[in-house]
C-alpha positions, 0 to 999 in steps of 0.5 A: 848099445852098438859102438859108434861108427864112422866111415873110412872111404866106403868102409864102416869103422870106429872113430879110433880106427878112422883116425889111425887109418887116415894117419897111415894114408898121409904118412904114406903120401906125404913125400909125394903129396904135392906132385900128386896134387898137380897130377890129380887136378891137372894143376887146377888146385893151385888156381883154386887155392889162390882164389880161396886165399883171395876171398879170405880178405886177410888183413896184415894184423890178422891171427890165422889158423890154417887147419889140416895145413899139410904141406903148407900151400895155403900158409905160403899164400897167406904169409905175404899178406901179414905184417909184424902184428899178424901170425899164422898157426899151421895145424895138422894131425899128421907129423909127417905132413906138418914136417913137409910143410915146415921144411917147404916154408923154410926153404922159401924163406917163410918162417917169421910169424909162422907157428906149428901145432900137431892136433886134431880139429875135434880137440884144438889146443887154442884160446877161444875167440882168438883167430880172425880167420880159420882156413881149411883146404882139402881136409874136412872130409878126413875129419872123424867127427865133422860136427864136433870139429866145426863147433870147436872151430867156431869157439876159436874164432873172434866175433867178426871172424870167418871160417873158410873151407875149400873142399871137393864137393858134388859136381853137376850131373853132366860131369859125374860120369867122367868124374867117376871114371877119373876118380876110381879108374885113373886116380888109383893108377896114377897113385900107383905109378907116381907115389907107388901107392894105389890104395891110399888114392883109392881112399882119397877118391872114396872119401870125396864121395862120402863127404857132404854135398854143398847144401848139407855142409852149409847146414852143418856150418849153421848148426855149429853156430855160423851165420851168413853162410854161403858157398861158391862152386868152382869148375862145375862143383868139383870143388866148392868154397864155403864161408861161415861168419861168427858175428857175436861172442 
């Protein structure tokens, strides 16, 4: 039987190779990740993230898991919404990104009731039925086994809780020509100039194209057990927010 493969950008690789390669990408970009986000999205990522957190409808007592938390943007927006009974766990498989996030939050005075865990989404070290919300911003496309990760996330959410995903998606037809030119011509060049790393940003552009479109991802959420699933397109579908609810244990 042939060895199972997945994709790293447009390349077919084994799951183990993808894990290693994605890790190297984020080791390389960690120091410039926030600057590049501003440049790549013309600052729009900040608007997307604020809206994402707004519709999460977080309550002061909630237990939240921020997956693929990276440099902590989502955690920083969520933290003021919690009281002493609530908590956020920042989780990321990459130590360099997680450390960047931890330092940024400490510098902003955000350290109470925030915890850190380095782990892959496919094998999360948390109790089942524990979290009221799981947030996942711009990380799902890098997962090695998305279906397995979504099932693992489902098990961690309390009945009545939600998973919210913010991710690049498939834009409207009229946008695709410009979007392709921007992604494959301009983005790697910006990565080369600002982060001194064109290759990593070429991968990021390719990973967006390989990510499931809106309807496919909604089907994957339903297959993992989530109900009342829906998505909201932002900026013509360049990004979308997916929500899935866990209604029963």
